[in-house]
C-alpha positions as CSV (number, residue, x, y, z in Angstrom):
1,M,28.8,20.2,2.9
2,T,31.8,18.1,3.1
3,N,33.0,15.3,0.7
4,D,33.0,12.8,3.8
5,Q,29.2,13.4,4.3
6,I,28.5,12.7,0.6
7,K,30.6,9.6,0.7
8,R,28.6,8.4,3.9
9,L,25.4,8.4,1.7
10,A,26.7,5.8,-0.8
11,L,23.4,4.0,-1.7
12,D,24.9,0.9,-2.9
13,G,25.7,-0.2,0.8
14,D,23.4,-2.1,2.9
15,V,20.4,-0.2,4.5
16,I,21.8,-0.6,8.1
17,S,24.9,1.4,7.2
18,L,22.9,4.0,5.2
19,T,20.6,4.6,8.2
20,S,23.5,5.2,10.4
21,A,25.1,7.5,7.9
22,L,21.8,9.6,7.9
23,V,21.5,9.6,11.7
24,D,25.1,11.1,12.0
25,I,24.0,14.0,9.7
26,P,22.2,16.5,12.2
27,S,18.9,17.8,10.8
28,E,16.7,19.3,13.4
29,S,13.6,21.1,11.8
30,G,14.6,24.1,9.9
31,Q,18.2,22.9,9.5
32,E,17.9,20.4,6.9
33,E,20.0,21.9,4.2
34,V,23.0,19.7,4.7
35,I,21.2,16.4,4.6
36,A,19.1,17.6,1.6
37,D,22.3,18.1,0.0
38,A,23.5,14.8,0.6
39,V,20.3,13.2,-0.5
40,Q,20.4,15.0,-3.7
41,S,23.9,14.3,-4.4
42,A,23.4,10.7,-4.0
43,L,20.3,10.6,-6.1
44,N,21.7,12.5,-9.0
45,S,24.1,9.6,-9.6
46,V,21.1,7.1,-10.3
47,P,20.5,6.9,-14.1
48,H,16.8,6.0,-14.2
49,L,15.6,9.0,-11.8
50,E,14.8,12.7,-12.4
51,V,15.8,14.7,-9.6
52,E,14.4,18.2,-8.6
53,R,15.2,20.3,-5.4
54,I,12.8,23.0,-4.1
55,G,14.0,24.4,-0.9
56,N,15.2,21.5,1.3
57,N,12.8,19.1,-0.3
58,V,14.2,16.6,-2.9
59,V,11.9,14.6,-5.4
60,A,13.2,11.7,-7.5
61,R,10.9,10.2,-10.1
62,T,11.0,7.5,-12.8
63,N,9.3,8.0,-16.1
64,F,8.8,4.6,-17.5
65,K,5.3,5.3,-18.6
66,K,3.8,2.8,-16.2
67,A,0.0,2.9,-15.9
68,D,0.2,3.7,-12.0
69,R,2.6,5.8,-10.0
70,V,3.3,5.3,-6.4
71,V,4.7,8.0,-4.1
72,V,7.2,7.1,-1.1
73,G,7.7,9.8,1.2
74,G,9.9,10.4,4.1
75,H,10.8,13.6,6.3
76,L,14.4,14.5,6.7
77,D,14.0,16.5,9.8
78,T,14.2,15.5,13.4
79,V,13.1,16.8,16.9
80,P,15.7,18.6,19.0
81,A,18.7,16.5,20.0
82,A,18.9,15.0,23.6
83,G,22.3,14.1,23.9
84,N,21.6,11.0,21.5
85,L,24.2,11.6,18.8
86,P,26.0,9.9,17.1
87,C,24.5,6.7,16.0
88,R,25.6,3.7,17.8
89,R,24.8,-0.1,16.9
90,E,23.9,-2.2,19.9
91,G,21.8,-5.6,20.6
92,G,20.4,-5.6,16.9
93,F,19.3,-2.0,17.0
94,L,20.6,1.4,15.7
95,H,20.4,4.0,18.5
96,G,20.4,7.9,18.0
97,L,18.3,11.0,17.1
98,G,15.9,10.3,14.1
99,S,16.9,6.8,13.7
100,C,13.3,5.6,14.4
101,D,11.7,8.7,13.1
102,M,12.3,8.5,10.5
103,K,15.8,8.1,8.9
104,G,15.4,4.4,8.9
105,G,12.4,4.9,6.7
106,V,14.4,7.4,4.6
107,A,17.3,4.8,4.3
108,V,14.9,2.2,2.9
109,A,13.4,4.7,0.4
110,L,16.7,5.8,-0.7
111,R,17.8,2.0,-1.2
112,L,14.5,1.4,-3.3
113,A,15.2,4.6,-5.3
114,L,18.6,3.2,-6.3
115,T,17.9,-0.7,-6.7
116,V,14.5,-0.8,-8.2
117,T,15.4,-0.3,-11.7
118,D,12.4,-2.1,-13.6
119,P,9.2,-1.3,-11.3
120,N,5.8,-2.4,-12.0
121,R,4.9,1.2,-11.3
122,D,6.4,4.5,-11.9
123,L,7.9,5.7,-8.6
124,T,8.1,9.0,-7.0
125,F,10.4,9.5,-4.0
126,V,9.9,12.5,-1.8
127,F,12.4,13.5,0.7
128,Y,11.1,16.8,2.6
129,E,11.6,19.3,5.4
130,C,9.9,20.5,8.4
131,E,7.4,17.5,9.1
132,E,7.9,17.7,13.0
133,V,7.0,21.5,13.3
134,A,3.9,23.5,12.7
135,A,1.9,22.5,9.8
136,E,2.6,25.7,7.6
137,R,6.4,24.8,7.3
138,N,5.8,21.1,6.0
139,G,7.8,20.7,3.0
140,L,4.9,18.6,1.4
141,L,2.8,21.8,1.9
142,R,5.3,23.7,0.1
143,L,5.5,21.3,-2.9
144,S,1.8,21.1,-3.1
145,R,1.6,24.8,-3.6
146,E,4.7,25.3,-5.8
147,R,4.8,22.0,-7.7
148,P,1.9,19.9,-7.3
149,E,2.6,17.9,-10.3
150,L,5.6,16.3,-8.4
151,L,3.2,14.8,-5.7
152,A,0.9,13.2,-8.4
153,G,0.2,9.5,-7.7
154,D,-2.3,6.7,-7.5
155,F,-1.1,5.5,-4.0
156,A,1.4,6.7,-1.4
157,V,3.5,5.1,1.3
158,L,4.8,7.2,4.2
159,M,7.8,5.5,5.5
160,E,6.8,6.6,9.2
161,P,7.7,3.9,11.9
162,S,5.0,1.4,12.4
163,N,7.0,-1.7,13.5
164,A,7.2,-3.0,9.8
165,R,3.6,-3.4,9.5
166,V,0.8,-1.1,7.8
167,E,-0.7,1.5,10.1
168,A,-3.9,3.1,8.5
169,G,-5.1,6.5,8.6
170,C,-4.0,9.0,11.3
171,Q,-5.4,11.1,14.2
172,G,-5.9,14.8,13.7
173,T,-4.3,17.2,15.9
174,L,-5.0,20.7,17.4
175,R,-2.7,22.8,19.6
176,L,-4.3,25.6,21.4
177,E,-3.5,28.1,24.2
178,I,-5.9,28.8,27.0
179,A,-5.3,32.3,28.4
180,V,-6.3,32.6,32.1
181,P,-6.6,36.3,33.1
182,G,-5.8,37.8,36.6
183,V,-4.9,41.0,38.2
184,R,-1.2,41.9,38.9
185,S,-0.3,43.2,42.3
186,H,2.5,43.3,44.8
187,S,2.8,39.8,46.5
188,A,2.8,41.4,49.8
189,R,-0.5,42.6,49.1
190,A,-1.8,39.5,47.2
191,W,-5.5,40.3,48.4
192,M,-5.4,43.4,45.9
193,G,-4.6,41.1,42.9
194,D,-6.1,38.0,41.4
195,N,-3.4,35.2,40.7
196,A,-3.8,33.9,37.1
197,V,-1.4,31.0,38.0
198,H,-3.9,29.8,40.6
199,G,-6.9,30.5,38.3
200,A,-5.3,28.0,35.7
201,A,-6.2,25.1,38.1
202,E,-9.7,24.9,36.9
203,V,-8.2,24.3,33.2
204,L,-5.9,21.6,34.6
205,N,-8.7,20.0,36.6
206,R,-11.0,19.7,33.3
207,L,-7.9,18.1,31.7
208,R,-7.5,15.6,34.6
209,D,-11.2,14.8,34.7
210,Y,-11.6,14.4,30.9
211,E,-12.2,10.9,29.6
212,P,-10.9,10.5,26.0
213,R,-13.0,8.7,23.5
214,R,-12.1,5.5,21.8
215,V,-13.4,5.7,18.2
216,V,-13.5,2.3,15.8
217,V,-13.2,3.0,12.3
218,D,-12.9,0.1,9.9
219,G,-12.3,-2.0,12.6
220,L,-9.4,-0.2,14.1
221,E,-9.7,1.6,17.4
222,Y,-8.3,5.2,17.5
223,R,-7.7,6.4,21.0
224,E,-8.1,10.0,21.5
225,G,-6.0,12.3,23.9
226,L,-6.4,15.9,25.6
227,N,-3.3,17.1,27.3
228,A,-1.6,19.9,28.7
229,V,1.7,20.1,27.0
230,G,3.0,23.3,28.6
231,I,2.2,26.3,30.8
232,R,3.6,29.6,31.4
233,G,3.1,32.4,33.8
234,G,4.6,34.7,36.1
235,V,6.2,38.1,36.3
236,A,8.6,38.4,39.1
237,G,9.1,36.7,42.4
238,N,7.4,39.5,44.2
239,V,4.6,40.0,41.7
240,I,1.1,38.5,41.7
241,P,0.9,37.4,37.9
242,D,-2.0,38.7,35.8
243,E,-1.8,36.0,33.0
244,C,-1.2,32.4,32.8
245,V,-1.3,30.3,29.4
246,V,-1.9,26.7,29.2
247,T,-1.0,25.0,26.0
248,V,-3.2,22.0,25.2
249,N,-2.7,19.4,22.5
250,Y,-5.9,17.4,21.4
251,R,-5.5,14.2,19.3
252,F,-8.7,13.3,17.7
253,A,-10.1,10.4,15.8
254,P,-10.3,10.8,12.0
255,T,-14.0,10.7,12.0
256,L,-13.8,14.4,13.4
257,T,-13.1,17.4,11.1
258,V,-10.8,20.2,12.4
259,P,-14.0,22.6,12.9
260,E,-15.7,19.7,14.9
261,A,-12.5,19.1,17.0
262,I,-12.6,22.9,17.8
263,E,-15.9,23.0,18.8
264,H,-15.4,20.1,21.1
265,V,-12.5,21.7,23.0
266,T,-14.4,24.9,23.0
267,E,-17.1,23.2,25.0
268,I,-14.8,21.6,27.1
269,F,-13.1,24.8,28.1
270,S,-16.2,27.0,28.1
271,G,-15.7,30.3,30.0
272,F,-12.0,30.7,29.0
273,P,-10.7,32.3,25.9
274,I,-9.0,29.7,23.3
275,T,-6.6,30.4,20.7
276,V,-5.8,27.6,18.1
277,V,-2.1,27.9,17.3
278,D,-1.9,24.7,15.0
279,E,-4.4,22.4,13.3
280,A,-4.1,19.5,10.9
281,P,-6.9,17.1,10.1
282,G,-6.8,13.4,10.4
283,A,-7.1,10.8,7.7
284,L,-9.6,7.8,7.7
285,P,-8.1,4.5,7.3
286,G,-9.4,3.8,3.8
287,L,-9.1,0.1,4.1
288,D,-11.8,-0.6,1.7
289,L,-9.9,0.9,-1.2
290,A,-8.3,-1.5,-3.6
291,A,-4.8,0.0,-3.6
292,A,-4.8,-0.3,0.2
293,R,-6.0,-3.8,0.2
294,D,-3.4,-4.9,-2.5
295,F,-0.7,-3.5,-0.5
296,I,-1.6,-5.0,2.9
297,A,-1.8,-8.3,0.9
298,A,1.6,-7.7,-0.4
299,V,3.3,-6.8,3.0
300,G,1.2,-9.0,5.1
301,G,0.2,-8.6,8.7
302,E,-2.8,-7.1,10.3
303,P,-3.2,-3.3,9.8
304,Q,-3.1,-1.2,13.0
305,P,-4.6,2.4,13.6
306,K,-2.0,5.2,13.5
307,F,-1.7,7.1,16.9
308,G,-0.3,10.5,16.0
309,W,-0.6,12.7,12.9
310,T,1.4,11.9,9.8
311,D,1.4,13.2,6.2
312,V,-1.1,10.4,5.3
313,A,-3.6,13.0,6.1
314,R,-2.0,15.6,3.5
315,F,-2.2,12.9,0.8
316,A,-5.8,12.3,1.7
317,E,-6.2,16.0,1.1
318,F,-4.8,15.4,-2.3
319,N,-7.2,12.5,-2.8
320,I,-4.3,10.0,-2.9
321,P,-4.7,6.9,-0.9
322,A,-2.0,6.4,1.5
323,V,-0.8,4.2,4.4
324,N,2.1,4.4,7.1
325,Y,4.4,1.6,6.7
326,G,8.1,1.7,8.0
327,P,10.8,0.4,10.2
328,G,10.9,1.2,13.8
329,D,8.6,1.2,17.1
330,P,6.7,4.5,17.2
331,A,6.6,4.2,20.9
332,V,10.3,5.3,21.0
333,A,10.2,7.9,18.4
334,H,11.3,11.3,20.0
335,A,12.7,9.6,23.0
336,V,16.3,9.9,24.3
337,D,16.9,6.4,23.6
338,E,15.4,6.4,20.2
339,R,16.3,3.5,18.2
340,V,15.4,1.3,15.1
341,S,15.4,-2.6,14.8
342,E,17.9,-3.7,12.1
343,A,15.5,-6.4,11.2
344,D,12.8,-4.0,10.5
345,L,15.3,-2.0,8.3
346,V,15.8,-5.2,6.4
347,E,12.3,-6.5,6.4
348,C,10.8,-3.4,5.1
349,E,13.3,-3.1,2.3
350,V,12.9,-6.6,1.2
351,K,8.9,-6.5,1.3
352,L,8.7,-3.1,-0.6
353,R,11.1,-4.3,-3.3
354,R,9.0,-7.4,-3.8
355,W,5.8,-5.5,-4.0
356,L,7.3,-2.9,-6.5
357,T,8.9,-5.7,-8.8
358,S,6.5,-8.6,-8.7
């Protein structure tokens, strides 16, 4: 890592400049070493923090012997670039890969790590790798297996983009492959084969006709979704294909367990072989918990459901209440014109600092 990249993460600047600096360090999933180096280097200079590095995961903790501990988390990785680097500032927004999901949230957390020197709770800041890819690569999962004590806490805030308001719980997710068989033959003698690509039409028809549920939990409506996200098949331009594979993503309400979600899609695609290639449970909103109520009262606004999977679900597995709260509109996460509101960045930093110091 260059000295210039370290300098760009000076934590004593403003949160907007820090976000821009983070965006300009490429960190697609699996390539987080440089940004993790920069984050670690910046946090090592903060005297009230104990900093540890496990892989490309950086954990910084206070140890003031407070009665409670809050975990503030943010992932360092982004989805693949789409010609949206470097960062640019325009019309009250920072535009660029990862600006919304979620380097703006990481910048807020880093500013808090520096400036909250006398918190009302002990603090753990976790900056981790590989959130945007398969669950088994997730940096929080690695930490939970190798150093679970570093994730201990009474409440957690995931700095996921949420328009600077609380988004509670999250959907579960399944990714599955449906293999449609066929019989290979020469395309000039198509009647001797069975076209697997044509056979996949039945799978696509079931997806088209599917009516996703809307499930209300704690007054929040979670909207499910079942969609094809990929399809592959074909051998050559003169061959009838003998296999076509449709990749499907199911986003399900947190009232379902993973086995129940698998049972549901198995029923939908009865008659076809299904292989589950990725899975993660959802998390109930938990708005009846005292920690969540206190946090909502502190930052204000009406809580909303979280559409999408976040590591709130992982903290739920650790029996730690958690919410999503961060800058940026989740509707533009992963978009070519990904962006984060400068006003959101400032608001999140101010409200979280007030909550942690009042």
